[in-house]
MDAnalysis code that builds the backbone (N, CA, C; Angstrom):
import MDAnalysis as mda
import numpy as np

u = mda.Universe.empty(525, n_residues=175, atom_resindex=np.repeat(np.arange(175), 3), trajectory=True)
u.add_TopologyAttr("name", ["N", "CA", "C"] * 175)
u.add_TopologyAttr("resid", np.arange(1, 176))
u.add_TopologyAttr("resname", ["UNK", "UNK", "UNK", "UNK", "UNK", "UNK", "UNK", "UNK", "UNK", "UNK", "UNK", "UNK", "UNK", "UNK", "UNK", "UNK", "UNK", "UNK", "UNK", "UNK", "UNK", "UNK", "UNK", "UNK", "UNK", "UNK", "UNK", "UNK", "UNK", "UNK", "UNK", "UNK", "UNK", "UNK", "UNK", "UNK", "UNK", "UNK", "UNK", "UNK", "UNK", "UNK", "UNK", "UNK", "UNK", "UNK", "UNK", "UNK", "UNK", "UNK", "UNK", "UNK", "UNK", "UNK", "UNK", "UNK", "UNK", "UNK", "UNK", "UNK", "UNK", "UNK", "UNK", "UNK", "UNK", "UNK", "UNK", "UNK", "UNK", "UNK", "UNK", "UNK", "UNK", "UNK", "UNK", "UNK", "UNK", "UNK", "UNK", "UNK", "UNK", "UNK", "UNK", "UNK", "UNK", "UNK", "UNK", "UNK", "UNK", "UNK", "UNK", "UNK", "UNK", "UNK", "UNK", "UNK", "UNK", "UNK", "UNK", "UNK", "UNK", "UNK", "UNK", "UNK", "UNK", "UNK", "UNK", "UNK", "UNK", "UNK", "UNK", "UNK", "UNK", "UNK", "UNK", "UNK", "UNK", "UNK", "UNK", "UNK", "UNK", "UNK", "UNK", "UNK", "UNK", "UNK", "UNK", "UNK", "UNK", "UNK", "UNK", "UNK", "UNK", "UNK", "UNK", "UNK", "UNK", "UNK", "UNK", "UNK", "UNK", "UNK", "UNK", "UNK", "UNK", "UNK", "UNK", "UNK", "UNK", "UNK", "UNK", "UNK", "UNK", "UNK", "UNK", "UNK", "UNK", "UNK", "UNK", "UNK", "UNK", "UNK", "UNK", "UNK", "UNK", "UNK", "UNK", "UNK", "UNK", "UNK", "UNK", "UNK", "UNK", "UNK", "UNK"])
u.atoms.positions = np.array([
    [3.780, 31.419, -2.064],
    [4.754, 30.376, -2.779],
    [4.089, 30.265, -4.205],
    [2.800, 30.452, -4.482],
    [2.367, 30.737, -5.617],
    [2.211, 29.398, -6.405],
    [2.976, 28.226, -6.354],
    [2.999, 26.938, -7.026],
    [2.051, 26.040, -6.700],
    [1.532, 24.981, -7.174],
    [0.565, 23.907, -6.679],
    [1.308, 23.059, -5.925],
    [0.702, 22.757, -4.799],
    [1.251, 21.791, -3.988],
    [1.120, 20.324, -4.443],
    [2.005, 19.297, -4.050],
    [1.974, 18.037, -4.402],
    [1.066, 17.325, -3.458],
    [-0.016, 16.820, -4.058],
    [-1.062, 15.960, -3.044],
    [-1.560, 14.863, -4.156],
    [-2.351, 13.952, -3.419],
    [-2.963, 12.928, -4.169],
    [-2.237, 11.715, -4.041],
    [-2.724, 10.680, -4.819],
    [-2.125, 9.306, -4.860],
    [-0.818, 9.474, -5.794],
    [0.106, 8.785, -5.362],
    [1.308, 8.581, -6.127],
    [1.894, 7.148, -6.138],
    [2.572, 6.599, -6.942],
    [2.779, 5.212, -7.092],
    [4.485, 5.098, -7.219],
    [4.803, 4.209, -6.369],
    [6.389, 3.951, -6.544],
    [6.686, 3.161, -7.823],
    [7.403, 3.514, -8.406],
    [7.282, 2.988, -9.766],
    [8.162, 1.827, -9.685],
    [9.082, 1.487, -8.727],
    [9.820, 0.255, -8.455],
    [9.110, -0.718, -7.694],
    [8.479, -0.501, -6.682],
    [7.573, -1.538, -5.897],
    [6.338, -1.563, -6.329],
    [5.450, -0.489, -7.138],
    [4.022, -0.507, -7.274],
    [3.445, 0.058, -5.792],
    [3.935, 0.225, -4.709],
    [3.261, 0.689, -3.396],
    [2.715, 2.130, -4.133],
    [1.449, 2.331, -3.463],
    [0.623, 3.353, -3.531],
    [0.552, 4.164, -2.334],
    [0.886, 5.381, -2.451],
    [1.173, 6.250, -1.100],
    [0.034, 7.597, -1.425],
    [-0.397, 8.227, -0.320],
    [-1.126, 9.444, -0.443],
    [-0.275, 10.609, 0.147],
    [-0.094, 11.483, -0.832],
    [0.546, 12.687, -0.482],
    [-0.218, 13.653, 0.113],
    [-0.094, 14.047, 1.517],
    [-0.833, 15.169, 1.838],
    [-0.646, 16.604, 1.578],
    [0.851, 16.777, 1.662],
    [1.281, 18.273, 1.505],
    [2.816, 18.100, 1.193],
    [3.300, 19.542, 0.940],
    [4.892, 19.508, 0.785],
    [5.311, 20.655, 1.352],
    [6.454, 20.693, 2.152],
    [6.902, 22.041, 2.841],
    [8.535, 22.385, 2.423],
    [8.570, 23.399, 2.513],
    [10.110, 23.793, 2.321],
    [10.947, 23.895, 3.663],
    [12.097, 23.091, 3.788],
    [12.724, 23.206, 4.999],
    [14.233, 23.745, 4.387],
    [14.338, 25.099, 4.434],
    [15.541, 25.552, 4.128],
    [15.873, 25.505, 2.558],
    [16.724, 24.817, 2.004],
    [16.807, 24.523, 0.747],
    [16.180, 23.264, 0.104],
    [15.598, 22.579, 1.094],
    [14.964, 21.227, 0.668],
    [13.432, 21.235, 0.805],
    [12.703, 20.572, -0.173],
    [11.288, 20.223, -0.001],
    [11.200, 19.037, 0.547],
    [10.293, 18.883, 1.359],
    [9.988, 17.720, 1.994],
    [8.547, 17.149, 1.562],
    [8.398, 16.116, 1.418],
    [6.949, 15.675, 0.877],
    [6.403, 14.720, 2.072],
    [5.281, 15.134, 2.441],
    [4.617, 14.829, 3.721],
    [3.435, 13.693, 3.180],
    [3.597, 12.272, 3.470],
    [2.653, 11.392, 2.926],
    [2.410, 10.369, 4.228],
    [1.539, 9.593, 3.613],
    [1.138, 8.598, 4.787],
    [1.938, 7.516, 5.087],
    [3.176, 7.476, 4.478],
    [4.271, 6.421, 4.765],
    [5.526, 7.382, 5.510],
    [5.141, 8.695, 5.802],
    [6.188, 9.528, 6.494],
    [6.684, 10.358, 5.521],
    [7.604, 11.141, 5.865],
    [8.112, 12.351, 5.113],
    [9.187, 11.787, 3.965],
    [9.105, 12.313, 2.987],
    [10.270, 11.904, 1.892],
    [10.849, 13.153, 1.429],
    [12.184, 12.921, 1.125],
    [12.859, 14.072, 0.620],
    [12.423, 14.116, -1.073],
    [12.384, 15.244, -1.457],
    [11.942, 15.685, -2.751],
    [12.992, 14.880, -3.752],
    [14.201, 14.652, -3.530],
    [14.953, 13.905, -4.237],
    [14.411, 12.520, -4.351],
    [14.326, 11.651, -3.347],
    [13.762, 10.467, -3.305],
    [12.516, 10.229, -3.965],
    [11.434, 11.342, -3.547],
    [10.262, 11.341, -4.241],
    [10.253, 11.385, -5.516],
    [10.754, 12.165, -6.210],
    [10.958, 12.603, -7.687],
    [11.503, 11.352, -8.431],
    [12.537, 10.800, -7.841],
    [13.073, 9.543, -8.385],
    [12.285, 8.471, -8.436],
    [11.410, 8.197, -7.406],
    [10.848, 6.977, -7.401],
    [9.230, 6.954, -7.407],
    [8.593, 8.008, -7.596],
    [7.132, 8.110, -7.815],
    [6.494, 8.549, -8.877],
    [5.436, 8.099, -9.318],
    [4.755, 8.721, -10.403],
    [3.359, 9.215, -10.138],
    [2.709, 10.148, -10.490],
    [1.425, 10.495, -10.098],
    [0.307, 9.571, -10.689],
    [-0.577, 9.157, -9.640],
    [-1.797, 8.450, -10.000],
    [-2.841, 9.269, -9.604],
    [-4.217, 9.099, -10.221],
    [-5.187, 10.012, -9.852],
    [-6.609, 9.050, -9.897],
    [-7.556, 9.591, -9.192],
    [-8.936, 8.999, -9.343],
    [-9.769, 9.832, -9.841],
    [-9.161, 11.159, -10.188],
    [-10.213, 12.182, -10.942],
    [-10.418, 11.800, -12.339],
    [-11.417, 11.859, -12.962],
    [-11.799, 11.733, -14.141],
    [-11.855, 13.218, -14.807],
    [-11.220, 13.384, -16.166],
    [-10.999, 14.539, -16.883],
    [-11.762, 14.315, -18.271],
    [-11.981, 15.605, -18.652],
    [-12.730, 15.839, -20.137],
    [-11.333, 15.975, -21.061],
    [-11.668, 16.038, -22.059],
    [-10.726, 16.459, -23.039],
    [-9.972, 17.754, -22.931],
    [-10.501, 18.640, -22.270],
    [-9.986, 20.059, -21.887],
    [-9.144, 20.084, -20.719],
    [-9.075, 18.696, -20.260],
    [-8.119, 18.576, -19.032],
    [-9.065, 19.036, -17.502],
    [-10.208, 19.244, -17.801],
    [-10.933, 19.895, -16.491],
    [-11.474, 18.422, -15.799],
    [-11.570, 18.512, -14.475],
    [-11.926, 17.451, -13.594],
    [-13.383, 17.627, -13.813],
    [-13.932, 16.391, -14.085],
    [-15.660, 16.143, -14.336],
    [-16.189, 14.883, -13.508],
    [-15.237, 14.437, -12.651],
    [-15.778, 13.451, -11.665],
    [-14.686, 12.739, -11.008],
    [-14.970, 11.710, -10.157],
    [-14.155, 11.079, -9.544],
    [-14.404, 9.629, -9.163],
    [-13.509, 8.734, -9.509],
    [-13.800, 7.268, -9.540],
    [-12.603, 6.640, -8.747],
    [-12.765, 5.806, -7.658],
    [-11.860, 5.087, -7.012],
    [-11.125, 3.911, -7.821],
    [-9.857, 4.021, -7.819],
    [-9.246, 3.099, -9.164],
    [-7.880, 2.450, -8.312],
    [-7.890, 1.286, -8.685],
    [-6.650, 0.584, -8.181],
    [-5.283, 1.000, -8.980],
    [-4.366, 0.529, -8.495],
    [-2.940, 0.873, -9.081],
    [-3.057, 0.445, -10.353],
    [-3.536, -0.762, -10.788],
    [-3.414, -1.171, -11.929],
    [-4.437, -0.318, -13.062],
    [-5.454, 0.038, -12.462],
    [-6.172, 0.768, -13.407],
    [-5.629, 2.271, -13.609],
    [-5.180, 2.722, -12.568],
    [-4.565, 4.119, -12.727],
    [-3.143, 3.959, -13.768],
    [-2.594, 3.044, -13.681],
    [-1.362, 3.093, -14.466],
    [-1.947, 2.738, -16.034],
    [-3.047, 2.079, -16.159],
    [-3.593, 1.629, -17.365],
    [-3.927, 2.619, -18.069],
    [-4.642, 3.743, -17.387],
    [-5.256, 4.799, -18.064],
    [-4.192, 5.846, -18.284],
    [-3.002, 5.809, -17.907],
    [-2.062, 6.863, -17.961],
    [-1.555, 7.058, -19.530],
    [-0.563, 7.850, -19.579],
    [-0.323, 8.108, -21.016],
    [0.318, 6.880, -21.692],
    [0.495, 6.995, -22.947],
    [1.312, 5.531, -23.688],
    [2.693, 5.560, -22.894],
    [3.317, 6.868, -22.919],
    [4.566, 6.529, -22.111],
    [4.704, 5.808, -20.849],
    [3.542, 5.806, -20.125],
    [3.597, 5.145, -18.871],
    [3.349, 3.704, -18.976],
    [3.048, 3.238, -20.352],
    [2.625, 1.799, -20.598],
    [3.745, 0.790, -20.270],
    [4.999, 1.159, -20.804],
    [6.371, 0.174, -20.699],
    [6.463, 0.353, -19.061],
    [6.452, 1.326, -18.379],
    [6.541, 1.320, -16.784],
    [5.753, 0.675, -16.128],
    [4.565, 0.596, -16.721],
    [3.479, -0.306, -16.014],
    [3.694, -1.689, -16.046],
    [4.376, -2.148, -17.271],
    [4.241, -3.565, -17.873],
    [5.715, -4.102, -16.818],
    [6.758, -3.088, -16.615],
    [7.956, -3.441, -15.929],
    [7.390, -3.674, -14.407],
    [6.595, -2.680, -14.031],
    [6.125, -2.822, -12.296],
    [5.243, -4.126, -12.376],
    [4.301, -4.632, -13.141],
    [3.667, -5.648, -13.260],
    [4.284, -6.920, -13.131],
    [5.494, -6.909, -14.088],
    [6.363, -8.193, -14.145],
    [6.957, -8.283, -13.005],
    [7.539, -7.485, -12.578],
    [8.263, -7.410, -11.103],
    [7.512, -7.434, -9.863],
    [6.361, -7.017, -9.714],
    [5.239, -7.189, -8.635],
    [4.099, -7.716, -9.195],
    [3.791, -8.830, -9.490],
    [2.523, -9.212, -10.084],
    [1.403, -8.765, -9.338],
    [0.391, -8.472, -9.863],
    [-0.789, -8.023, -9.196],
    [-1.641, -9.223, -8.537],
    [-1.631, -10.055, -9.405],
    [-2.202, -11.701, -8.955],
    [-0.932, -12.440, -8.751],
    [-0.718, -13.168, -7.567],
    [0.564, -13.860, -7.155],
    [0.118, -15.232, -7.763],
    [1.167, -15.717, -8.044],
    [1.048, -17.111, -8.794],
    [0.711, -17.848, -7.672],
    [-0.297, -18.996, -8.057],
    [-1.070, -20.065, -7.370],
    [0.166, -21.084, -6.926],
    [0.081, -21.739, -5.657],
    [0.925, -22.731, -5.588],
    [0.333, -23.992, -6.455],
    [1.312, -24.927, -6.741],
    [0.999, -25.931, -7.490],
    [-0.003, -26.676, -7.129],
    [-0.359, -27.025, -5.669],
    [-1.222, -28.015, -5.495],
    [-2.578, -27.247, -4.945],
    [-2.725, -25.931, -5.239],
    [-3.778, -25.168, -4.561],
    [-5.128, -25.619, -4.954],
    [-5.189, -26.158, -6.492],
    [-6.754, -26.554, -6.542],
    [-6.961, -27.881, -6.005],
    [-6.086, -28.783, -5.614],
    [-6.261, -29.773, -4.928],
    [-6.636, -29.379, -3.571],
    [-6.018, -28.573, -2.899],
    [-6.422, -28.186, -1.540],
    [-7.785, -27.546, -1.390],
    [-8.186, -26.410, -2.579],
    [-9.274, -26.118, -2.488],
    [-10.391, -27.056, -2.528],
    [-10.193, -28.265, -3.547],
    [-11.435, -29.260, -3.519],
    [-11.836, -29.707, -1.999],
    [-10.797, -29.794, -1.015],
    [-11.164, -30.265, 0.184],
    [-11.703, -29.179, 1.050],
    [-10.977, -27.923, 1.185],
    [-11.496, -26.833, 1.852],
    [-12.779, -26.629, 1.421],
    [-13.188, -26.428, 0.147],
    [-14.512, -25.864, -0.364],
    [-15.557, -26.769, 0.324],
    [-15.250, -27.923, 0.722],
    [-16.379, -28.973, 1.237],
    [-16.567, -28.723, 2.739],
    [-15.496, -28.054, 3.474],
    [-15.484, -27.995, 5.024],
    [-16.614, -26.822, 5.507],
    [-17.259, -27.373, 6.293],
    [-17.999, -26.411, 7.177],
    [-17.496, -25.391, 8.024],
    [-16.563, -26.015, 8.713],
    [-15.911, -25.431, 9.717],
    [-14.388, -24.677, 8.972],
    [-13.925, -23.523, 8.882],
    [-13.014, -22.874, 8.392],
    [-12.199, -22.191, 9.317],
    [-10.748, -22.034, 9.086],
    [-9.897, -21.215, 10.177],
    [-10.437, -19.999, 10.297],
    [-10.295, -19.344, 11.568],
    [-10.381, -17.841, 11.737],
    [-8.851, -17.280, 12.382],
    [-8.395, -16.654, 11.631],
    [-7.031, -16.233, 12.113],
    [-7.232, -15.194, 13.213],
    [-6.304, -15.330, 14.065],
    [-6.145, -14.517, 15.253],
    [-4.993, -13.408, 15.350],
    [-5.179, -12.439, 15.174],
    [-3.914, -11.399, 15.095],
    [-3.625, -10.834, 16.572],
    [-2.328, -10.956, 17.025],
    [-1.796, -10.465, 18.223],
    [-0.744, -9.540, 17.833],
    [-0.799, -8.301, 18.470],
    [0.302, -7.397, 18.133],
    [1.147, -7.163, 19.464],
    [2.522, -7.500, 19.402],
    [3.418, -7.407, 20.404],
    [4.232, -6.030, 20.015],
    [4.126, -5.310, 21.139],
    [4.905, -4.121, 21.107],
    [5.503, -3.755, 22.498],
    [6.848, -3.917, 22.645],
    [7.510, -3.839, 24.101],
    [7.475, -2.228, 24.287],
    [7.848, -1.597, 23.528],
    [8.024, 0.014, 23.910],
    [7.153, 0.787, 23.115],
    [5.658, 0.540, 23.320],
    [4.513, 1.258, 22.612],
    [4.866, 2.772, 22.591],
    [4.999, 3.256, 21.620],
    [5.060, 4.913, 21.609],
    [3.773, 5.579, 21.510],
    [3.118, 5.508, 22.791],
    [1.663, 6.143, 23.003],
    [1.727, 7.702, 22.508],
    [2.834, 8.448, 23.045],
    [2.736, 9.794, 22.882],
    [2.802, 10.133, 21.482],
    [3.853, 9.346, 20.816],
    [3.910, 9.727, 19.248],
    [2.848, 9.274, 18.357],
    [2.035, 8.227, 18.944],
    [0.668, 7.700, 17.887],
    [-0.298, 8.919, 18.258],
    [-0.517, 9.476, 19.676],
    [-1.464, 10.242, 19.871],
    [-1.218, 11.595, 19.241],
    [0.156, 11.913, 19.210],
    [0.388, 13.019, 18.325],
    [-0.163, 13.033, 16.924],
    [0.049, 11.949, 16.223],
    [-0.316, 11.589, 14.823],
    [-1.831, 11.846, 14.866],
    [-2.513, 11.327, 15.820],
    [-4.029, 11.275, 15.808],
    [-4.330, 12.916, 16.220],
    [-3.784, 13.329, 17.127],
    [-4.466, 14.626, 17.841],
    [-3.937, 15.725, 16.954],
    [-2.861, 15.821, 16.455],
    [-2.436, 17.160, 15.808],
    [-2.154, 16.978, 14.323],
    [-2.026, 15.900, 13.876],
    [-1.802, 15.726, 12.466],
    [-3.223, 14.964, 11.504],
    [-3.950, 14.608, 12.583],
    [-5.282, 14.170, 11.923],
    [-5.135, 12.879, 11.132],
    [-4.197, 11.936, 11.767],
    [-3.926, 10.718, 11.024],
    [-5.277, 9.727, 11.928],
    [-5.874, 9.048, 11.201],
    [-6.602, 7.999, 11.936],
    [-6.178, 6.729, 12.345],
    [-6.792, 6.145, 13.352],
    [-6.172, 4.871, 13.680],
    [-6.075, 3.832, 12.791],
    [-7.135, 4.056, 11.830],
    [-7.146, 2.948, 10.664],
    [-5.886, 3.195, 9.583],
    [-5.514, 4.465, 9.477],
    [-4.265, 4.694, 8.573],
    [-2.984, 4.228, 9.281],
    [-3.082, 4.524, 10.800],
    [-1.870, 3.890, 11.367],
    [-1.918, 2.490, 11.159],
    [-2.757, 1.619, 11.379],
    [-3.080, 0.345, 11.423],
    [-2.723, -0.083, 10.081],
    [-3.332, 0.559, 8.979],
    [-2.871, 0.162, 7.484],
    [-1.345, 0.259, 7.334],
    [-0.744, 1.377, 7.892],
    [0.679, 1.650, 7.702],
    [1.526, 0.370, 8.227],
    [0.991, 0.174, 9.704],
    [1.851, -1.021, 10.276],
    [1.671, -2.073, 9.378],
    [0.533, -2.672, 8.903],
    [0.162, -3.683, 8.169],
    [1.116, -3.776, 6.889],
    [1.197, -2.513, 6.197],
    [1.966, -2.521, 4.920],
    [3.439, -2.661, 5.062],
    [3.950, -2.227, 6.335],
    [5.142, -2.123, 6.591],
    [6.030, -3.088, 7.422],
    [5.032, -3.754, 8.197],
    [5.660, -4.718, 9.189],
    [4.847, -6.001, 9.259],
    [3.967, -6.483, 8.711],
    [3.379, -7.599, 8.575],
    [4.133, -8.465, 7.420],
    [4.670, -9.461, 7.719],
    [5.518, -10.189, 6.953],
    [4.984, -11.611, 6.423],
    [4.249, -11.716, 5.229],
    [3.850, -12.891, 4.789],
    [4.291, -14.094, 5.267],
    [5.801, -14.325, 5.128],
    [6.606, -15.356, 5.335],
    [6.337, -15.961, 6.759],
    [6.302, -14.774, 7.823],
    [6.185, -15.017, 9.082],
    [4.846, -15.615, 9.325],
    [3.791, -15.112, 8.724],
    [2.301, -15.550, 8.821],
    [2.289, -16.969, 8.559],
    [2.937, -17.246, 7.181],
    [2.788, -18.729, 6.835],
    [3.764, -19.839, 7.778],
    [4.668, -19.094, 8.340],
    [5.407, -20.117, 9.336],
    [4.213, -20.187, 10.378],
    [3.773, -19.251, 11.169],
    [2.962, -19.386, 12.211],
    [1.703, -20.556, 11.947],
    [1.126, -20.167, 10.755],
    [0.156, -21.157, 10.253],
    [0.732, -22.743, 10.013],
    [1.845, -22.992, 9.637],
    [2.579, -24.074, 9.595],
    [2.816, -24.756, 10.816],
    [3.218, -23.769, 11.730],
    [3.402, -24.433, 12.946],
    [2.226, -24.851, 13.979],
    [1.113, -24.080, 13.493],
    [-0.309, -24.618, 14.067],
    [-0.750, -25.748, 13.611],
    [-0.474, -25.858, 12.089],
    [-0.802, -27.399, 11.574],
    [-0.039, -28.467, 11.861],
    [1.271, -28.184, 12.045],
    [2.322, -29.225, 12.754],
    [1.635, -29.816, 13.987],
    [1.534, -28.723, 14.769],
    [0.953, -28.772, 16.252],
    [-0.262, -29.733, 16.245],
    [-1.076, -29.359, 15.504],
    [-2.280, -30.033, 15.436],
    [-2.224, -31.320, 14.880],
    [-1.504, -31.740, 13.865],
    [-1.326, -32.869, 13.184],
    [-0.467, -33.962, 14.135],
    [0.382, -33.441, 14.827],
    [1.640, -34.298, 15.694],
    [0.759, -34.983, 16.721],
    [-0.487, -34.480, 17.102],
    [-1.289, -35.168, 18.222],
    [-1.911, -36.453, 18.073],
])
């Protein structure tokens, strides 16, 4: 093929989600991007993602080191042309979520408590796809931690967790 492959960290410029691209393949007339969130068409990928990097470069453009960076840091060290896009992402998807108005009052009490809540997570999966997950692990070198992170990022819903905590509190307080 002769060209460089697409790999590394990429950021969805609409959502701020960081993905890791493992490789790209040609399927007939189409290029498919293989990432930790699944396969993406080149059209979807090129319309929605910009490259992020943990590599450190010298003035000649040569890689001189490697440093783990957050999405905010990757975008902040990008070209000046990327800065307006970073501001757009930051405004649409704040890195630090706004605190609830009574958060400081609640924190005063919780900071004095010796016993604190310990969340317990239960995963319910009626038709667990064991063969497919084993294929990911055995043949595609995907780790269980990567699969867990994918499930968390794509299926854990903040609102549902808050609802469950509220139900717990209401049950405890109504006795």
